[in-house]
C-alpha positions in Angstrom: 118.7 -23.7 164.9 119.9 -21.5 162.0 117.4 -21.8 159.2 118.6 -22.4 155.6 117.7 -20.1 152.8 114.8 -21.5 150.8 113.7 -18.9 148.3 115.4 -18.5 144.9 118.0 -15.8 144.7 116.9 -12.5 143.4 119.4 -10.3 141.5 120.1 -6.8 142.5 120.1 -6.0 138.8 117.2 -8.2 137.8 117.8 -7.6 134.0 121.0 -9.6 134.2 119.8 -12.6 136.1 116.1 -12.9 135.3 116.5 -14.2 131.7 118.8 -16.9 132.9 116.5 -17.8 135.8 113.6 -18.1 133.4 115.5 -20.4 131.1 116.6 -22.6 134.0 113.1 -22.9 135.3 111.7 -23.6 131.8 114.2 -26.5 131.6 112.8 -28.0 134.8 116.2 -27.9 136.5 114.9 -26.4 139.7 112.4 -29.2 140.3 113.0 -31.6 143.2 114.5 -35.1 142.6 113.3 -36.6 145.9 113.2 -40.2 144.7 116.7 -40.0 143.3 117.9 -38.5 146.6 116.2 -41.2 148.6 118.0 -43.8 146.5 121.4 -42.1 146.8 121.1 -41.6 150.6 120.0 -45.2 151.0 122.9 -46.5 149.0 125.3 -44.4 151.0 123.9 -45.6 154.3 124.1 -49.2 153.2 127.7 -48.8 152.1 128.6 -47.2 155.5 126.8 -50.1 157.2 128.8 -52.7 155.2 132.0 -50.8 155.9 131.3 -51.0 159.7 130.4 -54.7 159.3 133.8 -55.2 157.6 135.5 -53.4 160.4 133.8 -55.8 162.9 134.9 -58.8 160.9 138.5 -57.7 160.5 138.5 -56.8 164.2 141.8 -56.2 166.0 144.0 -57.0 163.0 146.0 -54.0 161.9 144.5 -54.4 158.4 141.4 -52.8 159.9 143.1 -49.4 159.5 142.7 -49.7 155.7 139.0 -49.5 156.2 139.3 -46.0 157.5 139.8 -44.8 153.9 136.5 -45.9 152.4 134.8 -44.8 155.6 136.3 -41.4 155.2 135.0 -41.2 151.7 131.5 -42.3 152.6 131.5 -39.9 155.5 132.2 -37.1 153.0 129.2 -38.3 150.9 127.1 -38.0 154.0 128.3 -34.4 154.4 127.2 -33.7 150.9 123.7 -34.8 151.7 123.7 -32.6 154.8 124.8 -29.7 152.7 122.0 -30.3 150.2 119.4 -30.5 153.0 120.6 -27.1 154.2 119.9 -25.7 150.7 116.4 -27.3 150.6 117.4 -29.3 147.5 115.8 -32.7 148.4 112.1 -32.2 149.0 109.5 -29.5 149.6 109.3 -29.8 153.4 111.5 -27.7 155.6 110.9 -30.1 158.5 112.1 -33.1 156.4 115.2 -31.2 155.4 116.0 -30.3 159.0 115.8 -34.0 160.0 117.9 -35.1 157.0 120.5 -32.5 158.0 120.4 -33.4 161.7 120.8 -37.1 161.0 123.6 -36.7 158.5 125.4 -33.8 160.3 124.9 -34.3 164.0 124.3 -38.1 164.2 126.5 -39.5 161.4 129.2 -36.9 161.4 129.2 -35.5 164.9 129.0 -31.9 163.6 126.3 -29.3 164.0 123.8 -28.9 161.1 122.8 -25.5 162.5 126.3 -24.2 162.7 127.0 -25.3 159.1 123.9 -23.6 157.8 124.6 -20.4 159.6 128.2 -20.3 158.3 127.4 -21.6 154.8 124.5 -19.4 154.1 126.6 -16.3 155.0 129.2 -17.6 152.5 126.5 -18.0 149.8 125.1 -14.5 150.4 128.5 -12.8 149.9 131.1 -15.3 148.5 134.7 -14.2 148.9 133.6 -10.9 150.4 136.4 -9.8 152.7 134.0 -8.5 155.4 131.0 -10.8 155.1 132.1 -14.3 154.0 133.3 -16.3 157.0 135.2 -18.6 154.7 137.7 -15.8 154.0 137.9 -14.4 157.5 141.2 -14.1 159.2 142.2 -17.3 161.0 145.0 -19.9 160.8 145.1 -19.0 157.1 144.7 -15.5 155.7 143.4 -14.5 152.3 144.4 -10.8 151.7 147.6 -8.7 152.2 145.7 -6.7 154.8 145.0 -9.7 156.9 148.6 -10.8 156.6 150.0 -7.5 157.6 151.8 -7.4 160.9 151.5 -11.1 161.7 154.4 -12.4 163.9 155.4 -15.5 165.8 153.5 -18.7 165.0 150.9 -16.8 163.0 153.6 -15.1 160.9 155.3 -18.5 160.2 151.9 -20.0 159.2 151.2 -17.1 156.8 154.7 -17.2 155.2 154.3 -20.9 154.5 150.5 -21.2 154.1 150.6 -22.4 150.5 153.0 -25.3 151.4 151.0 -26.4 154.5 147.5 -26.0 153.0 146.8 -29.6 152.2 148.4 -30.9 155.5 146.2 -28.5 157.4 143.1 -30.0 155.7 143.7 -33.3 157.5 142.7 -31.4 160.7 139.5 -30.1 159.2 137.4 -33.1 160.4 138.4 -32.3 164.0 137.9 -28.6 163.4 134.3 -29.1 162.3 133.4 -30.9 165.6 135.2 -28.3 167.8 133.6 -25.3 165.9 130.2 -27.0 166.1 130.4 -27.4 169.9 131.6 -23.8 170.4 128.7 -22.6 168.3 126.1 -24.6 170.1 127.4 -23.7 173.6 126.8 -20.1 172.6 123.1 -20.8 171.7 120.1 -20.8 174.0 119.9 -24.2 175.7 116.5 -25.0 174.3 117.7 -24.5 170.7 121.0 -26.4 171.2 119.7 -29.4 173.2 118.7 -31.6 170.3 121.8 -31.0 168.3 124.1 -31.6 171.3 122.2 -34.7 172.2 122.6 -36.2 168.7 126.3 -35.2 168.6 126.8 -36.9 172.0 125.1 -40.0 170.7 127.4 -40.0 167.7 130.5 -39.8 169.9 129.3 -42.6 172.3 128.3 -44.9 169.4 131.5 -44.2 167.4 134.0 -44.7 170.1 132.2 -47.5 171.8 132.2 -49.4 168.5 135.9 -48.7 167.9 137.0 -49.7 171.4 134.9 -52.9 171.4 136.4 -54.0 168.1 140.0 -52.9 168.4 142.7 -52.3 171.0 142.8 -48.8 172.4 145.8 -47.9 170.3 144.2 -49.2 167.1 141.0 -47.4 167.9 142.7 -44.0 168.4 144.7 -44.5 165.3 141.7 -45.5 163.3 139.8 -42.4 164.4 142.7 -40.2 163.5 143.1 -41.7 160.0 139.3 -41.6 159.4 139.0 -38.0 160.3 142.1 -37.0 158.4 140.8 -38.6 155.2 137.4 -37.0 155.8 138.9 -33.5 156.3 141.2 -33.8 153.4 138.5 -35.1 151.0 135.9 -32.5 152.1 138.4 -29.6 152.1 139.8 -30.7 148.7 136.2 -30.4 147.3 135.5 -26.9 148.6 139.1 -25.5 148.2 139.1 -25.1 144.4 135.8 -23.3 144.2 136.7 -19.7 145.2 140.3 -19.4 146.3 142.2 -17.1 143.9 139.0 -15.6 142.4 137.7 -12.1 142.8 137.4 -10.8 146.3 134.8 -8.0 146.6 134.9 -5.5 149.5 132.5 -3.0 151.1 132.8 -0.7 148.1 131.8 -3.3 145.5 128.3 -3.0 144.1 127.5 -6.2 142.2 124.2 -7.8 141.3 123.5 -11.5 142.0 125.0 -12.8 138.7 128.3 -10.9 139.0 128.6 -11.7 142.8 128.3 -15.4 142.2 130.0 -15.9 138.8 133.0 -13.7 139.3 133.9 -15.2 142.7 133.4 -18.9 141.7 135.3 -21.4 139.6 134.2 -24.7 138.0 136.3 -27.8 137.8 136.3 -29.7 134.6 136.0 -33.5 134.6 133.9 -36.5 133.9 131.8 -38.8 136.0 134.6 -39.6 138.4 135.3 -36.0 139.1 131.6 -35.3 139.5 131.3 -38.2 142.0 134.4 -37.5 144.0 133.4 -33.8 144.3 129.8 -34.5 144.8 128.8 -32.4 141.8 130.1 -29.3 143.6 132.7 -28.9 140.9 129.9 -27.0 139.1 130.3 -24.3 141.7 129.1 -21.4 139.5 125.8 -23.1 138.9 125.5 -24.1 142.5 126.0 -20.5 143.7 123.6 -19.1 141.2 120.9 -21.7 142.1 121.7 -23.1 145.5 118.3 -24.9 145.8 118.9 -26.8 142.5 119.3 -30.5 143.1 123.0 -31.3 143.0 122.5 -33.9 140.2 121.0 -31.2 137.9 124.0 -28.9 138.1 125.8 -30.6 135.2 122.8 -30.1 133.0 122.6 -26.4 134.0 126.3 -25.8 133.2 126.1 -25.4 129.4 123.0 -23.1 129.8 124.8 -20.9 132.3 128.1 -20.8 130.4 126.3 -19.9 127.1 124.4 -17.1 128.8 127.6 -15.7 130.4 129.3 -15.7 127.0 126.3 -13.9 125.4 126.4 -11.0 128.0 130.2 -10.9 128.2 130.5 -12.2 131.7 133.8 -14.0 132.5 133.2 -17.7 133.2 136.1 -19.6 134.7 136.2 -23.4 134.3 139.5 -25.3 134.6 141.1 -28.6 135.4 141.3 -29.8 139.0 145.1 -29.5 139.1 145.0 -26.0 137.7 142.3 -24.9 140.1 144.5 -26.0 143.0 147.5 -24.2 141.5 145.5 -21.0 141.3 144.3 -21.3 144.9 147.8 -22.1 146.2 149.4 -19.3 144.2 146.9 -16.9 145.8 147.9 -18.1 149.3 151.6 -17.9 148.3 151.1 -14.3 147.1 149.3 -13.2 150.3 152.3 -14.2 152.3 154.9 -12.5 150.0 155.3 -9.3 152.0 155.9 -11.2 155.3 158.4 -13.5 153.5 160.2 -10.4 152.2 160.3 -8.8 155.7 161.5 -12.1 157.3 
């Protein structure tokens, strides 16, 4: 299984990052909040259980489809806890983090915790880097003019219209996470992948057995589609505003840790509702600077980081949710401009 990064980040240019790191440590913001995590995880598990109980009570009525919406939101909450386990935010034990990640990722969500860690840690190491960050690699969507160049056929059409279809595509992300996880695990040694594949198989058996016992086959399939579409849209909408449209370093860029993380990231302003819906990851700059910081502490670190960036003249971008989406979609639109002109 891919192992998460556990040590604090160290700046290439220590003089830039070290004073900020000392201030954050002195404020106690890197200390674990295990009890708070245990309570939050317990509440989410109870709410998921109550939602499934409501699904069983409503049964084969078509009203049951409405319960796919809260289940999709609670599933995203579970994904946040798996994400935090990968960053070693919850406790001091690597083994405990692995089990929290496996239970939330593989068993509750049906996606690979090891695949997510492998991909996400590479993203954190080099965010928005055109050669090293898997989140901006060429795929269905492209992020640079170089990636867009020469695309034809279906890929060309997707690139020309990618800003318009971005949010509809997010509804497929819940399915993509499962497919990508299986492909990753099948490429691993059998001994390493056995546990993860077993937990994912248990998830699929339990999930679809419950649906088909409670509902008609048509309702069960439709419920699963809506549930995964809500999950993919919610999760993608949380991660989408954080980096798209920000600086994209390449192989010639020589930045220290502070520059690498701050210049490629963007915060989303908001109150408690925004914080809850985005899982606190709207404080993306702080999360990237201190990935092992408990998620609930990010909002307390935000004024410290912002003040420090202002002192040293480092650009610090924080905007509204709508404006963050606008910036990301404008970037996608601009990337497809040359293909639209040719077409």
